[in-house]
N, C-alpha and C positions, 0 to 999 in steps of 0.2 A: 402908718405903722397901726394904727387900731385895727387896720384889716387882717394886721399879721397875730395880732390877738383873737379877731372873731373868727379867724381862719384856723386858728388853734395850732398856728405855726411857732405863736409865743407862746410863753407859761407867762400868766399873769407877774412875775417874779422878772421874768424878762423884757417884760412889756416894760416896767417900771423904772427898768434899768437905762432900756430904749429912751425913754422919755426925758430921765434926766441928764443922760448923753447929749440927746437933739438939744434941750436948754443949754446945755453949757458950753455947746460947739458955737453957740450963736454967740457968746463971749471970748470965743479962741480959749477953750478952756476946757483941760479933760483930766479923769479921774481913774485910778484905777476903781474893779469893781466892790472889792471895798468900803472906798469911800462914800460909791453909790450908793451900797447900803445904808450907811449910815448916814446920809444924807435924805433918803427915805425916812428912815424911822426917825428922824429930826424934821421932817416934814408933817408924818401923822403925829406924833406927839406933842407937837406943837398946835396944828389945826385943829384937833382932837377937843379941845379946850375953850375952842371959839364957836364947836356946838353946843348951847347951852337951852335952858326951858324958854319956850315963846307960849305963853299965855293963851294969847289965841289958836296958836296951833293944837296944844293940847285938848284945848275947848273945841274947838271942831271935832276933830276925831274921837272925841269919846262922844259926840253927837253922834259923830258916824255909825259908831261902833253900836248905839243904841238900837241904829235899825237894821246894821247890813253886818256881815262877817267882815271881819279887813285882815287884808295879807299885805306883803309886800313882796315887790319882783322888783330886784336890785341889781345893777350888773356891776356897783362898787368894788372898785379894788381894797378896801379896809372893811375891816368887822363893821360890820352895818348893825351888830347886837350894838354894841360901844355906843357907836351915833344915838342910837333908838333910848338906850338909857340916856344920855347925856339932854336929850330933849324930853325925857321924862315920860317916854312911852316904850318901856322895857317893858313893865309889866302887860300892857295890853296887845304888844306885838311877839308872845313866844316865840323861842327857837323853831318850833315848827308849823309857824306862821310866816317865817323871812324865806322868800326864796333865793337864794342867794347862785348868782353864776359861777364864784368861784367854789364854791360846795357841787352845787350843779354836773357844772364840767360844759355846760354850753351859757350862751350869753342872747340877749336881748337882740335883736331881733328874732333869732330862731325859736319858731312854735313850742320847742318841747319846755320851754322853760315855763310858757305860762300855760301850759296843760299841766304840767306839775301840779300848780297853783288848782287850776280849773279840778284836777282828780282828788287834789286834798279836801277840798273845800265842796264835792261831789257838785259842781256847776256847770251847766254848759257854758259857752263863748257866750250863747243869746241874756245868760242869765247876768250877767256882767256889767 
């Protein structure tokens, strides 16, 4: 199923629906697309609350930021900015430093997503 997303055969929304369908089929359950979307929304709203500030992580990232330019390359299917905000890292990782597969239209391990970040920071792969 993930191969369908990576290849572009599935959009992120189609992938989410297929993933939920597959999971429900394991319990001999089927629901319509509207209910799948509601389930996905409920999953997101519930799970995002569990992403919270962890002092050890914020301290590590703060220390790294003193010595390095930091960015994030992510395949995440949900809004990475909300996750970063919940973790207390929203100010450090502004939108221009988050390279999100859904916005860029290609996913890891496609090298283009990494080159987009490298170009932003004006770095060569050997410098990262």
